[in-house]
ZATIPA-187202 format. One record per residue (C-alpha): x, y, z; residue in one letter. Coordinates in steps of 0.02 Angstrom, whole numbers, plus 50000, padded with zeros to 5 digits. Layout:
BEGIN
     X     Y     Z type
     X     Y     Z    A
...
//
This chain:
BEGIN
     X     Y     Z type
 49566 48513 51504    M
 49588 48681 51589    S
 49484 48718 51743    S
 49512 48904 51752    E
 49386 48992 51861    A
 49319 49155 51791    P
 49398 49308 51866    V
 49270 49415 51957    P
 49250 49587 51883    V
 49237 49730 52009    P
 49083 49841 52005    R
 49185 49978 51923    T
 49257 49865 51788    G
 49193 49812 51618    V
 49201 49628 51570    P
 49306 49586 51418    I
 49229 49500 51269    G
 49056 49577 51260    I
 49015 49560 51075    G
 48860 49667 51062    D
 48902 49854 51056    P
 48741 49898 51149    V
 48783 49777 51290    E
 48961 49846 51293    Q
 48894 50024 51310    A
 48775 49971 51449    R
 48916 49884 51542    A
 49027 50038 51525    E
 48887 50153 51586    L
 48852 50039 51733    K
 49036 50035 51780    A
 49052 50224 51763    A
 48900 50254 51874    L
 48968 50132 52004    A
 49136 50222 52002    A
 49050 50391 52025    I
 48947 50321 52168    E
 49101 50253 52256    E
 49195 50416 52234    K
 49051 50529 52287    A
 48990 50426 52436    N
 49086 50523 52568    V
 48996 50453 52722    P
 49037 50276 52668    R
 49220 50320 52636    R
 49231 50406 52807    V
 49153 50254 52890    E
 49278 50138 52806    Q
 49425 50248 52855    A
 49363 50261 53034    A
 49343 50073 53050    S
 49517 50045 52979    E
 49590 50170 53104    K
 49493 50089 53247    A
 49561 49918 53199    A
 49737 49987 53191    A
 49715 50067 53363    L
 49652 49902 53435    R
 49804 49812 53365    R
 49919 49945 53438    A
 49831 49933 53606    A
 49862 49746 53611    R
 50046 49770 53571    R
 50081 49919 53682    N
 49937 49975 53794    P
 50042 50105 53887    T
 50080 50199 53727    L
 49896 50205 53681    V
 49849 50268 53855    I
 49981 50404 53843    V
 49916 50452 53671    G
 49737 50464 53733    V
 49788 50571 53883    V
 49894 50684 53772    A
 49753 50705 53647    T
 49631 50746 53787    A
 49753 50875 53857    A
 49775 50958 53687    V
 49588 50964 53653    V
 49553 51026 53830    G
 49686 51160 53815    G
 49618 51217 53647    A
 49440 51228 53713    V
 49499 51320 53869    W
 49598 51442 53762    G
 49452 51476 53646    L
 49333 51502 53790    V
 49456 51619 53874    R
 49476 51719 53714    L
 49288 51727 53692    Y
 49253 51786 53869    T
 49380 51927 53862    R
//
């Protein structure tokens, strides 16, 4: 007796073994629409990338807080210098 649990199919996948061609077509259409939604949903993808970067930054801050502080100060200096330069160019 085999107690294999069914493998979950992702939203963008089509289950194997659908006998009815109409049900197969519906499953393929549903998977295609889900794939398009995932690909086209830019705000969601940006949110996921930002949360992954934030988690990586938190891990880095726990390992080496000095490096993170130096990185933040350097980034602030670069952004400040760029803004100052643009304002100076604009006012001349």
